[in-house]
C-alpha positions in Angstrom: 49.4 51.0 21.6 45.8 51.2 20.6 44.3 48.8 18.1 42.7 49.8 14.8 39.2 49.4 16.1 39.9 51.9 19.0 39.1 49.3 21.7 41.5 48.8 24.6 42.8 45.3 25.2 43.6 43.9 28.7 46.9 42.5 27.3 48.0 46.1 26.3 47.4 47.4 29.8 49.3 44.5 31.4 52.1 45.0 29.0 52.4 48.7 29.9 52.5 47.9 33.6 55.0 45.1 33.0 57.4 47.5 31.1 57.0 50.2 33.8 59.6 50.0 36.5 57.2 51.5 39.1 53.4 51.6 39.7 51.5 53.9 37.4 48.5 56.2 38.0 45.3 56.0 35.9 46.3 59.0 33.9 49.8 57.7 33.3 48.4 54.4 31.9 46.0 56.3 29.7 48.8 58.5 28.4 51.1 55.5 27.7 48.3 53.7 25.8 47.5 56.9 23.9 43.9 56.9 25.1 41.6 59.9 24.5 39.2 61.3 27.1 36.3 59.5 25.6 37.8 56.1 26.2 38.8 56.7 29.8 35.6 55.2 31.0 36.3 52.0 29.1 39.8 51.9 30.5 38.5 52.3 34.1 36.1 49.3 33.5 38.9 47.1 32.3 41.2 48.1 35.2 38.4 47.3 37.6 37.9 43.8 36.0 41.7 43.2 36.1 41.8 44.2 39.8 38.8 41.9 40.7 40.5 39.0 38.8 43.7 39.6 40.8 45.9 40.5 37.8 46.7 43.9 39.3 46.3 45.8 42.5 46.1 49.5 43.5 48.3 51.0 46.2 48.0 54.7 47.0 46.2 55.4 43.7 48.8 53.6 41.6 48.3 50.4 39.6 50.8 47.6 39.8 51.0 43.9 38.7 50.0 41.5 41.4 52.6 38.9 40.3 55.2 40.6 42.5 52.9 41.6 45.2 51.3 38.3 46.4 53.2 35.1 46.3 52.7 31.5 47.4 55.6 29.6 49.0 57.0 27.3 51.6 58.3 28.5 55.0 61.9 27.8 55.9 62.5 28.8 59.6 65.8 29.6 61.3 66.5 29.0 65.0 67.2 32.7 65.5 63.4 33.4 65.0 63.3 34.7 61.5 62.8 32.7 58.3 62.6 32.7 54.5 59.8 32.0 52.1 60.8 29.6 49.3 58.9 30.6 46.2 58.9 28.4 43.2 60.3 30.1 40.1 62.4 32.6 42.1 66.1 32.3 42.6 66.2 34.2 46.0 64.1 33.3 49.0 62.3 36.2 50.7 62.9 37.2 54.3 60.2 36.6 56.9 60.6 38.7 60.0 60.3 37.1 63.5 56.8 38.6 64.3 55.5 37.0 61.1 57.1 33.7 61.9 54.9 33.4 65.0 52.0 32.7 62.6 53.6 29.7 60.8 55.5 26.5 61.3 58.3 24.9 59.3 57.3 23.7 55.9 53.9 25.4 55.9 52.6 26.5 52.5 51.4 30.1 52.7 50.1 33.0 50.7 52.1 36.2 51.5 52.3 39.8 50.4 55.7 41.2 49.5 56.6 44.5 51.1 59.8 46.6 51.4 61.1 47.5 54.7 64.3 49.5 55.1 65.2 48.9 51.4 64.8 45.1 51.4 62.0 42.8 50.5 60.2 40.9 53.2 56.8 39.2 53.4 53.6 39.6 55.5 51.8 36.3 55.9 48.2 36.6 54.6 47.0 33.0 55.0 48.3 29.5 55.8 47.2 27.4 52.8 48.5 24.0 54.1 50.1 23.0 57.3 53.2 20.9 56.9 52.5 19.2 60.3 49.6 19.0 62.6 51.7 17.7 65.6 54.6 19.2 67.5 57.0 17.3 69.6 58.5 19.2 72.5 59.8 19.3 76.0 57.6 20.8 78.8 59.1 23.7 80.8 57.4 24.9 83.9 57.5 28.5 85.0 56.1 30.1 88.1 52.9 31.3 86.4 52.8 29.2 83.2 53.7 26.0 81.4 55.4 26.0 78.0 56.1 23.5 75.3 59.5 24.1 73.7 59.6 22.2 70.3 62.5 19.8 69.7 62.2 19.9 65.9 62.6 22.6 63.3 59.8 24.6 64.9 62.2 25.8 67.7 61.3 29.4 66.8 57.9 28.9 68.5 56.8 28.2 72.0 53.4 26.9 73.0 51.6 27.7 76.2 49.9 24.7 77.7 46.6 24.8 79.7 46.7 24.7 83.5 45.0 21.2 83.4 47.7 19.8 81.1 50.4 21.5 83.1 49.3 19.8 86.4 49.3 16.4 84.8 52.7 16.6 83.1 56.1 16.8 84.9 58.7 19.3 83.8 61.2 18.0 81.2 58.7 15.5 79.8 58.7 15.1 76.1 55.3 15.2 74.5 
């Protein structure tokens, strides 16, 4: 894998990680590249640069490509409370658990980290990049101690608590 001038290329490191089916330790990468002890310092510098650039990340001392780890996509909610992240260039959408759906609304563009839970891929929302809508239309529902707005649109997986001032001015069942 080494070039004739004994320098390590970023592309070689990325290729080794791409071919590997699982994350690799520093020593495994060095071994696959055929790097001698003298060149390990150079390899460490390159890995650090790739990590800062976002090309790869480290998890429990193992290096892996960031392409599969952090994705950008559009939120598709389901009334049952869960949702899916539609990622461009991927055939299958990725599951969003209900507790993560509390952070987003229908159609939002988000950056999310892919994780595995009980053997299947799901996402953790890192940041909402762009809100699909800044307004929500819903029906007011009054309770003994609080006032809620239940959305009428595709954001039905969310409920919003209204302030006491708003609650006093609005009658139950009003659409706002």
